[in-house]
FIVOBA-173056 format. One line per 2 residues: number of its first residue (from 0); their letters; for each residue x, z, y of N, C-alpha, C, O, CB. Coordinates in Angstrom, 3 decimals. Each point is the difference from the previous one (the first is absolute). Glycine has a CB too. Layout:
! FIVOBA-173056
NUM) a) X Z Y X Z Y X Z Y X Z Y X Z Y | ...
END
This chain:
! FIVOBA-173056
0) gp) -58.341 -139.245 193.200 0.866 -1.008 0.565 0.959 0.602 0.993 0.018 1.218 0.178 -1.785 -2.902 -0.520 | 2.576 0.854 1.003 0.983 0.498 0.952 -0.633 0.601 1.242 0.652 0.764 0.710 0.908 -2.469 -1.555
2) ds) -2.820 1.377 1.125 -0.683 0.548 1.167 -0.906 1.165 -0.389 -1.005 0.266 0.659 1.097 -2.520 0.429 | 0.272 2.935 -2.156 -0.837 1.058 -0.541 0.827 1.264 -0.206 1.161 -0.068 -0.404 -2.639 -1.638 -0.712
4) tc) 0.877 2.850 1.394 0.652 1.280 -0.264 -1.013 0.919 -0.658 -1.207 -0.165 0.174 2.788 -0.118 1.795 | -1.084 1.253 -2.726 -0.909 0.958 -0.631 -0.798 0.747 1.062 -1.157 0.353 -0.228 2.738 -0.104 -1.717
6) ll) -0.980 -0.010 3.085 -0.653 0.722 1.091 -1.269 -0.722 0.458 -1.078 0.593 0.045 3.314 0.297 0.678 | -2.102 -2.137 -0.393 -1.144 -0.774 0.489 -0.975 -0.331 -1.131 -1.215 0.052 0.189 2.671 -1.013 1.612
8) dc) -0.922 0.621 -2.970 -0.867 -0.405 -1.112 -0.880 1.133 -0.510 -1.181 -0.213 -0.275 2.900 -1.451 -0.351 | -1.160 2.869 0.495 -0.832 1.109 -0.486 -1.074 0.357 1.028 -1.132 0.313 -0.369 3.081 0.570 -0.970
10) lc) -1.597 -0.929 2.626 -0.992 0.263 1.043 -1.121 -1.037 -0.058 -1.177 0.355 0.044 2.963 0.676 1.409 | -1.427 -2.302 -1.551 -1.009 -1.061 -0.011 -0.929 0.131 -1.205 -1.199 -0.255 0.117 2.804 -1.252 1.082
12) sa) -1.076 1.895 -2.341 -0.845 0.188 -1.177 -1.013 1.114 0.224 -1.172 -0.147 -0.350 3.042 -0.657 -1.101 | -1.432 1.909 2.029 -0.902 1.123 0.256 -1.023 -0.353 1.086 -1.172 0.356 -0.117 2.999 1.243 -0.556
14) vh) -1.393 -2.289 1.718 -0.920 -0.400 1.075 -1.051 -0.965 -0.547 -1.165 0.063 0.391 2.993 0.245 1.336 | -1.426 -1.186 -2.617 -0.929 -0.924 -0.648 -1.063 0.795 -0.755 -1.189 -0.303 0.101 3.006 -1.453 -0.309
16) dl) -1.393 2.778 -0.552 -0.961 0.829 -0.731 -0.858 0.854 0.927 -1.105 0.398 -0.367 2.692 -0.358 -1.541 | -1.086 0.241 3.100 -0.795 0.702 1.010 -1.142 -0.889 0.485 -0.975 0.487 0.572 3.003 0.834 0.132
18) gc) -1.899 -2.623 -0.936 -1.047 -0.938 0.380 0.333 -0.852 1.206 -0.846 -0.748 0.491 -0.733 2.337 -1.433 | 2.797 -1.480 1.418 0.398 -0.737 1.203 0.816 -1.239 -0.371 1.164 -0.117 0.385 -1.168 2.266 0.934
20) vg) -0.599 -3.061 -2.059 0.688 -1.199 -0.481 0.465 -0.866 1.170 1.118 -0.514 -0.013 -2.503 0.569 -2.086 | 0.539 -0.217 3.096 0.366 -0.798 1.171 1.195 0.585 0.733 0.852 -0.737 0.495 -3.225 0.043 -0.278
22) lv) 2.436 2.008 -0.148 1.111 0.678 0.652 1.307 -0.282 -0.738 1.036 -0.216 0.629 -2.602 2.009 0.180 | 1.519 -1.790 -2.128 1.189 -0.302 -0.793 0.477 -1.424 0.296 1.187 -0.227 0.232 -1.956 1.824 -2.040
24) ke) -0.154 -2.544 1.798 0.366 -1.399 0.266 0.599 -0.155 1.394 0.995 -0.702 0.184 -2.822 -0.058 -1.726 | 1.216 1.417 2.515 0.486 -0.073 1.379 1.404 0.594 0.110 0.886 -0.594 0.615 -3.255 0.733 0.226
26) mr) 2.562 1.023 -1.432 1.289 0.673 0.092 1.081 -0.808 -0.722 1.115 -0.123 0.506 -2.288 2.349 -0.373 | 0.854 -2.780 -1.316 0.985 -0.772 -0.762 0.385 -1.298 0.703 1.085 -0.530 -0.240 -2.011 1.517 -1.848
28) sd) 0.058 -1.504 2.948 0.325 -1.242 0.705 0.796 0.259 1.288 0.448 -0.941 0.655 -2.530 -0.080 -1.613 | 2.254 2.284 1.311 0.768 0.352 1.195 1.490 -0.279 -0.276 0.540 0.487 -0.992 -2.262 1.303 1.664
30) pr) 2.380 -2.559 0.188 1.423 -0.319 -0.217 0.903 1.232 -0.071 1.090 -0.066 -0.567 -1.504 -2.068 1.742 | -0.028 3.246 -0.609 0.824 1.219 -0.049 0.156 0.536 -1.415 0.903 0.795 -0.260 -1.664 -0.254 2.558
32) cl) -0.102 -0.962 -3.214 0.141 0.399 -1.403 1.350 -0.423 -0.559 0.566 0.681 -0.855 -3.041 -0.861 0.572 | 2.988 -0.942 0.766 1.276 -0.521 -0.491 1.162 0.926 0.355 1.053 -0.059 -0.635 -1.963 -2.261 0.851
34) ql) 0.732 3.165 0.781 1.046 0.935 0.403 0.056 1.237 -0.890 0.965 0.762 0.056 -1.231 -1.581 2.268 | -0.758 1.024 -3.141 -0.054 1.189 -0.860 0.743 -0.282 -1.306 -0.599 -0.332 -1.023 -1.622 1.028 2.042
36) nq) 3.534 -0.553 -0.949 0.820 -0.214 -1.186 1.089 1.062 -0.052 0.196 0.748 0.957 -0.666 -3.234 -0.906 | 1.169 2.545 -1.166 0.988 1.061 -0.210 1.181 -0.069 0.961 0.688 1.000 0.202 -1.361 -0.988 -2.571
38) an) 0.914 -1.167 2.957 1.103 -0.123 0.953 -0.361 0.558 1.376 0.880 0.194 0.840 -0.105 -2.210 -2.085 | -2.046 2.273 1.479 -0.476 0.475 1.296 0.244 1.505 0.122 -0.584 0.792 -0.740 -1.166 -2.622 0.803
40) tt) 2.609 2.213 0.867 0.319 1.420 0.173 -1.099 0.774 0.724 0.025 1.231 0.030 2.372 -1.862 0.006 | -3.354 -0.075 0.541 -1.130 0.657 0.677 -1.313 -0.323 -0.713 -1.055 -0.072 0.631 2.291 -0.045 1.566
42) iw) -1.166 -0.073 -3.497 -1.169 -0.447 -0.766 -1.197 0.935 0.177 -1.130 -0.472 0.129 2.682 -0.567 -1.785 | -1.328 2.344 1.665 -1.127 0.935 0.090 -0.689 -0.069 1.354 -1.229 0.021 0.071 2.392 1.469 -1.685
44) nd) -0.387 -1.572 2.688 -0.606 -0.127 1.335 -0.725 -1.336 0.144 -1.095 -0.066 0.560 2.896 1.538 0.394 | -1.182 -2.529 -1.463 -0.638 -1.318 0.055 -1.278 -0.019 -0.831 -1.003 -0.591 0.401 3.247 -0.478 -0.062
46) fg) -2.199 1.716 -1.494 -1.176 0.112 -0.865 -1.132 0.719 0.738 -1.138 -0.469 -0.008 2.626 0.503 -2.040 | -1.185 1.093 2.680 -1.012 0.763 0.734 -0.630 -0.808 1.125 -1.218 0.022 0.180 2.461 2.051 -0.741
48) rl) -0.416 -2.783 1.315 -0.534 -0.824 1.096 -0.893 -1.124 -0.526 -1.073 -0.251 0.550 3.116 0.781 0.805 | -1.604 -1.203 -2.415 -0.785 -1.083 -0.585 -1.349 0.507 -0.490 -1.041 -0.577 0.314 3.155 -0.583 -0.974
50) vn) -2.088 2.234 -0.107 -1.242 0.544 -0.559 -0.927 0.464 1.112 -1.191 -0.311 -0.026 2.419 1.012 -2.047 | -0.719 0.024 3.034 -0.859 0.502 1.067 -0.580 -1.124 0.862 -1.125 0.119 0.486 2.481 1.969 -0.475
52) th) -0.614 -3.164 0.184 -0.527 -1.145 0.735 -1.256 -0.541 -0.685 -0.995 -0.302 0.659 3.320 -0.262 0.143 | -2.269 0.447 -2.107 -1.120 -0.590 -0.733 -1.092 1.017 -0.338 -1.180 -0.348 -0.002 2.776 -1.308 -0.931
54) fk) -1.228 2.887 0.652 -0.987 1.013 -0.363 -0.849 0.429 1.185 -1.127 0.466 -0.171 2.665 0.310 -1.605 | -0.993 -0.936 2.985 -0.743 0.369 1.210 -1.360 -0.700 0.040 -0.972 0.558 0.510 3.148 -0.213 0.710
56) tv) -2.244 -1.570 -1.762 -1.245 -0.770 0.049 -1.108 0.630 -0.835 -1.175 -0.288 0.223 2.533 -1.756 0.137 | -1.001 2.903 -1.324 -1.015 0.670 -0.825 -0.026 1.508 0.254 -0.622 0.750 -0.751 0.911 -2.531 -0.990
58) gl) 0.393 2.221 2.810 -0.042 1.405 0.391 0.895 0.914 -0.827 -0.236 1.207 -0.047 -2.052 -1.633 0.789 | 3.311 -0.125 -1.396 0.919 0.815 -0.796 1.403 -0.069 0.595 0.348 -0.945 0.708 -1.737 0.544 -2.780
60) qi) 2.187 1.430 1.766 1.405 0.039 0.403 0.801 0.559 -1.156 -0.540 0.680 -0.872 -0.053 -0.384 3.322 | 1.884 -0.587 -2.454 0.898 0.587 -0.992 0.988 0.893 0.740 0.546 -0.383 1.034 -0.789 -1.618 -2.609
62) fk) 0.464 3.195 1.034 0.883 0.988 0.618 1.083 0.410 -0.982 -0.246 0.123 -1.200 -1.635 0.701 2.651 | 3.072 -0.615 -0.934 1.139 0.416 -0.814 0.066 1.522 -0.086 -0.141 0.703 1.001 1.389 -2.787 -0.336
64) ht) -1.035 2.569 -1.865 0.252 1.419 -0.243 1.425 0.100 -0.515 0.311 -0.559 -1.052 -2.774 1.085 0.544 | 3.327 0.167 1.217 1.427 -0.034 -0.320 0.413 0.967 -1.093 1.033 -0.212 -0.635 -0.657 -0.465 2.949
66) es) -1.132 1.716 -2.557 0.431 0.975 -0.995 -0.199 -0.555 -1.416 -0.933 -0.757 -0.269 0.358 2.638 1.858 | 1.483 -1.478 -2.480 -0.149 -0.405 -1.394 -0.876 1.033 -0.711 -0.239 1.091 0.517 2.511 -2.263 -0.511
68) hl) -2.740 0.814 -1.186 -0.933 0.859 -0.722 0.341 0.064 -1.473 0.547 -0.942 -0.573 -2.314 0.386 2.228 | 1.433 1.682 -2.256 0.072 0.098 -1.447 -1.053 -0.920 -0.600 -1.052 -0.218 0.601 1.905 2.605 -0.477
70) vr) -0.579 -2.922 -1.292 -0.928 -0.928 -0.631 -1.353 0.666 -0.229 -1.037 -0.610 0.258 2.963 -0.569 -1.354 | -1.929 2.414 0.616 -1.290 0.662 -0.294 -0.845 0.169 1.259 -1.223 -0.122 -0.059 2.306 1.329 -1.850
72) df) -0.446 -0.928 3.049 -0.731 0.113 1.269 -0.534 -1.362 0.421 -1.138 -0.114 0.458 2.581 2.062 0.229 | -0.624 -2.972 -0.842 -0.399 -1.354 0.362 -1.194 -0.467 -0.838 -0.917 -0.629 0.528 3.289 0.135 0.135
74) la) -2.365 0.791 -1.939 -1.092 -0.407 -0.881 -1.316 0.686 0.373 -1.074 -0.484 -0.357 2.745 0.108 -1.466 | -1.592 1.490 2.532 -1.204 0.727 0.422 -0.524 -0.466 1.360 -1.061 0.449 0.434 1.875 1.508 -1.741
76) fd) -0.089 -2.852 1.986 -0.436 -0.492 1.309 -1.368 -0.667 -0.105 -0.344 -0.600 -1.019 2.741 0.278 1.701 | -3.165 0.444 0.395 -1.253 -0.743 0.130 0.365 -1.468 0.205 0.656 -0.347 0.982 -1.909 2.364 0.006
78) ds) 0.836 -2.865 -1.901 0.341 -1.416 0.103 -1.240 -0.864 0.217 -0.086 -1.125 -0.494 2.063 1.535 -0.975 | -2.941 0.144 2.223 -1.185 -0.797 0.323 0.344 -1.110 0.998 -0.772 -0.944 0.170 -0.684 2.955 -0.598
80) fi) 2.600 -1.898 1.079 0.584 -1.080 0.779 1.381 -0.280 -0.585 0.541 0.829 -0.731 -1.842 -0.186 2.848 | 1.857 -1.768 -1.812 1.235 -0.472 -0.632 1.213 0.800 0.468 0.141 0.326 1.179 -1.141 -2.611 -1.350
82) ii) 1.862 2.589 -0.787 1.274 0.663 0.258 1.098 -0.910 -0.557 -0.105 -0.490 -1.124 -0.942 2.847 1.029 | 2.091 -2.579 0.880 1.170 -0.743 -0.455 1.130 1.014 -0.164 0.208 0.848 0.868 -0.944 -3.021 0.305
84) at) 1.457 2.084 -2.275 1.063 0.970 -0.252 1.203 -0.671 -0.645 -0.142 -0.960 -0.757 -1.571 2.768 0.511 | 2.897 -1.294 0.554 1.197 -0.403 -0.722 0.353 1.124 -0.959 -0.276 1.172 0.255 1.112 -2.613 1.680
86) lr) -0.220 1.056 -3.041 0.238 0.933 -1.096 1.479 0.334 -0.143 0.869 -0.829 0.272 -2.876 -0.080 -1.431 | 2.277 2.143 0.725 1.357 0.401 -0.394 -0.019 0.148 -1.510 -0.832 0.715 -0.558 1.313 0.483 2.783
88) as) 0.446 -1.882 -2.877 0.072 0.027 -1.462 1.086 0.957 -0.475 0.919 0.342 0.745 -1.743 -2.707 -0.820 | 0.701 2.785 -1.161 0.964 0.932 -0.584 1.388 -0.615 -0.159 0.972 0.728 -0.202 -2.858 0.365 -0.984
90) dg) 1.997 -2.418 1.272 1.312 -0.649 -0.077 0.689 -0.084 1.361 1.062 -0.611 0.125 -1.898 -0.701 -2.069 | 0.231 1.929 2.967 0.602 0.052 1.324 -0.492 -1.055 0.968 0.276 0.087 1.196 1.669 0.849 -2.289
92) ma) -2.660 -1.923 0.608 -0.531 -1.033 0.893 -1.094 0.624 0.877 -0.898 0.685 -0.490 1.429 -2.531 -1.207 | -0.430 1.589 3.000 -0.979 0.576 0.924 -0.374 -1.020 1.060 0.867 -0.637 0.599 0.058 2.940 -1.000
94) gq) -2.217 -2.452 0.624 -0.478 -0.860 1.065 0.131 -1.480 -0.273 -0.201 -0.812 0.904 0.783 2.609 0.599 | -0.249 -2.169 -2.726 0.182 -1.415 -0.334 -1.293 -0.677 -0.422 -0.066 -1.227 -0.070 2.376 1.763 -0.607
96) ha) -3.337 0.256 0.396 -1.245 -0.578 -0.493 -1.189 0.718 0.631 -0.031 1.227 0.093 1.149 -1.861 -2.266 | -2.100 -0.165 2.606 -1.203 0.555 0.623 -1.215 -0.278 -0.872 -0.086 -1.031 -0.667 1.093 0.722 2.952
98) va) -1.934 1.241 -2.265 -1.281 -0.155 -0.681 -1.100 0.415 0.969 0.249 0.712 0.973 0.795 -0.279 -3.262 | -2.252 -0.885 2.011 -1.167 0.433 0.770 -0.863 0.859 -0.902 -0.105 -0.248 -1.201 0.158 -1.830 2.661
100) if) -0.665 3.084 -0.874 -0.918 0.883 -0.712 -1.358 -0.125 0.690 -0.100 0.091 1.224 1.974 1.536 -1.927 | -2.911 -1.837 -0.100 -1.344 -0.138 0.564 -1.022 0.223 -1.104 0.103 -0.576 -1.084 0.725 -1.047 2.849
102) nn) -1.816 2.463 -1.479 -1.111 0.240 -0.936 0.456 0.340 -1.414 -0.479 -0.585 -0.972 -0.867 -0.968 2.334 | 2.265 2.493 -1.471 0.542 0.461 -1.291 0.764 -1.073 -0.760 0.149 0.089 -1.218 -2.030 1.491 1.112
104) gi) 2.367 -2.593 0.817 0.792 -1.043 -0.634 1.332 -0.184 0.682 0.160 0.321 1.178 -2.244 -1.436 -1.864 | 3.046 0.591 -0.064 1.318 -0.331 0.528 0.155 -1.513 -0.065 -0.172 -0.607 -1.057 1.161 2.847 0.324
106) yd) -0.664 -2.841 1.867 0.210 -1.439 0.104 1.500 -0.258 0.037 0.672 0.308 0.984 -2.880 -0.641 0.245 | 2.718 -0.232 -2.305 1.414 -0.336 -0.126 0.080 -1.507 -0.215 -0.683 -0.534 -0.874 1.294 2.837 -0.093
108) vn) 0.205 -2.988 1.743 0.055 -1.462 -0.095 0.532 -0.491 -1.335 -0.158 -1.176 -0.328 0.479 1.116 2.768 | 0.302 0.927 -3.213 0.531 -0.393 -1.300 -1.035 0.104 -1.115 0.300 -0.291 -1.158 1.929 1.036 1.932
110) cp) -3.433 -0.337 -0.429 -1.054 0.165 -0.992 -1.220 -0.814 0.445 -0.402 0.079 1.161 1.255 2.247 -1.792 | -1.444 -3.103 -0.278 -1.123 -0.864 0.392 -1.331 0.732 0.161 -0.992 -0.616 0.390 2.156 -1.201 -1.564
112) fv) -1.205 3.102 0.885 -1.234 0.766 0.154 0.306 1.333 0.665 1.160 0.401 0.097 -2.155 -1.515 -2.129 | -0.037 1.792 2.484 0.166 1.296 0.663 0.299 1.063 -1.054 -0.681 0.093 -1.021 -0.892 -0.778 2.897
114) lk) 2.596 1.477 -1.608 0.398 1.073 -0.911 -0.769 1.275 0.333 -0.431 0.196 1.137 2.727 -1.219 -1.390 | -2.462 1.869 -0.728 -0.629 1.301 0.199 0.941 0.881 0.831 1.213 -0.013 -0.210 -2.491 -0.192 -1.992
116) kn) 0.724 0.955 3.129 0.816 0.853 0.870 0.429 1.244 -0.768 -0.726 0.992 -0.059 -0.485 -1.841 2.115 | 2.407 0.779 -2.643 0.549 1.159 -0.711 1.527 -0.115 -0.084 0.580 -1.010 0.401 -2.724 1.239 -1.745
118) qd) 2.775 0.810 0.823 1.457 0.040 -0.106 0.525 -1.129 -0.879 1.001 -0.631 0.343 -1.073 3.106 -0.020 | -0.584 -2.741 -1.451 0.467 -1.057 -0.896 0.054 -1.352 0.706 0.948 -0.762 -0.189 -1.908 2.024 -1.743
120) sl) -0.046 -1.560 2.738 -0.016 -1.268 0.726 1.114 -0.062 1.038 0.656 -1.031 0.144 -3.124 0.887 -0.507 | 2.686 1.239 1.086 1.101 0.015 0.971 1.344 -0.147 -0.708 0.904 -0.660 0.511 -2.272 2.109 1.025
122) dw) 1.499 -0.839 -2.705 1.225 -0.168 -0.781 0.196 -1.464 -0.359 1.108 -0.525 0.114 -1.345 2.853 -1.031 | -0.830 -2.993 0.484 0.076 -1.411 -0.351 0.438 -0.834 1.207 0.785 -0.939 -0.133 -2.578 1.280 -1.603
124) cc) 1.275 0.015 2.909 0.353 -0.724 1.226 1.484 0.147 0.338 0.567 -0.868 0.663 -2.902 1.220 0.169 | 2.962 0.720 -1.272 1.409 0.261 0.315 0.964 -0.721 -0.931 1.169 -0.175 0.346 -1.862 2.375 0.528
126) gd) 0.234 -2.620 -2.039 0.913 -0.708 -0.892 -0.289 0.243 -1.463 -0.976 0.653 -0.369 2.671 -0.500 2.127 | -0.838 -0.687 -2.560 -0.161 0.071 -1.453 0.657 1.238 -0.594 0.809 0.674 0.637 -0.887 -3.152 -0.691
128) gd) -0.302 2.753 -1.194 0.680 1.032 -0.774 -0.254 1.401 0.492 -1.141 0.422 0.189 2.846 -2.075 -0.679 | -0.612 2.366 0.694 -0.085 1.420 0.347 -0.077 0.257 1.505 0.023 1.157 0.419 1.240 -0.688 -2.489
130) vt) -1.352 -1.505 2.884 -0.073 0.166 1.455 -1.373 0.551 0.367 -1.029 -0.478 -0.478 2.673 -1.425 0.849 | -1.636 2.913 0.486 -1.259 0.603 0.447 -0.051 0.013 1.529 1.023 -0.121 0.673 -1.127 1.551 -2.766
132) cv) -1.090 -1.283 2.613 -0.187 0.158 1.444 0.125 1.483 0.311 -0.766 0.811 -0.519 -0.752 -2.867 0.686 | 2.481 2.416 0.678 0.255 1.411 0.276 -0.434 0.454 1.394 -0.093 1.198 0.269 1.981 -1.374 -1.836
134) ri) -2.152 -0.785 2.448 -0.383 0.367 1.364 -0.582 -1.226 0.696 0.265 -1.139 -0.384 1.538 2.930 0.485 | -2.602 -1.528 0.932 -0.535 -1.051 0.856 0.773 0.086 1.304 0.005 1.039 0.660 -2.341 -0.976 -1.735
136) el) 2.991 -1.158 1.444 0.932 0.020 1.124 -0.647 -0.247 1.354 0.244 0.751 0.945 1.460 -1.519 -2.520 | -2.515 -0.260 1.685 -0.553 -0.379 1.295 -1.457 -0.372 -0.215 -0.347 -0.686 -0.962 2.607 -0.124 1.826
138) iw) -3.086 1.263 0.025 -1.450 -0.220 -0.161 -0.563 -0.551 1.311 0.305 0.481 1.091 -0.480 1.403 -2.810 | -0.651 -2.901 1.565 -0.803 -0.545 1.105 -1.451 0.124 -0.424 -0.345 -0.335 -1.133 2.178 -1.299 1.896
140) rv) -2.686 2.111 0.131 -1.432 0.154 -0.297 -0.832 -0.905 0.900 0.248 -0.121 1.200 0.144 2.498 -1.925 | -1.375 -3.002 0.114 -0.973 -0.770 0.754 -1.171 0.931 0.314 -0.547 0.649 -0.891 1.248 -2.856 -0.218
142) t) -1.072 2.261 2.376 -1.152 0.834 0.393 -0.898 -0.762 0.953 -1.019 0.529 0.443 2.385 1.552 -0.741
END
């Protein structure tokens, strides 16, 4: 819906699978969720503050990692805790779509089930046809 973004939705799906269903409900009912939209020029900072406000209650925090990564390096990351990432596609689109990685799965809001953590799945997340995922642009880690 209009109050939904891939950033928040993929995180909530992964947090739900982590077993924190109540946390998802609490976070989604926070009015600040409405500020997380494509028109928001501070979406990432607002996202971090929102998540950390709610995750603090279960002893977790989300941290931003500014460096970009090669896809093969990213696929090798330890994903025993949730990772949020934006993708760079071979068609030049960068940072327009976020996915969550958790327990060898990729959570993409455009797919009704968890995808296998591999290059083919990241390519699918980037678009149709010959579009591939060529780099990971921005990463946030839950610890």
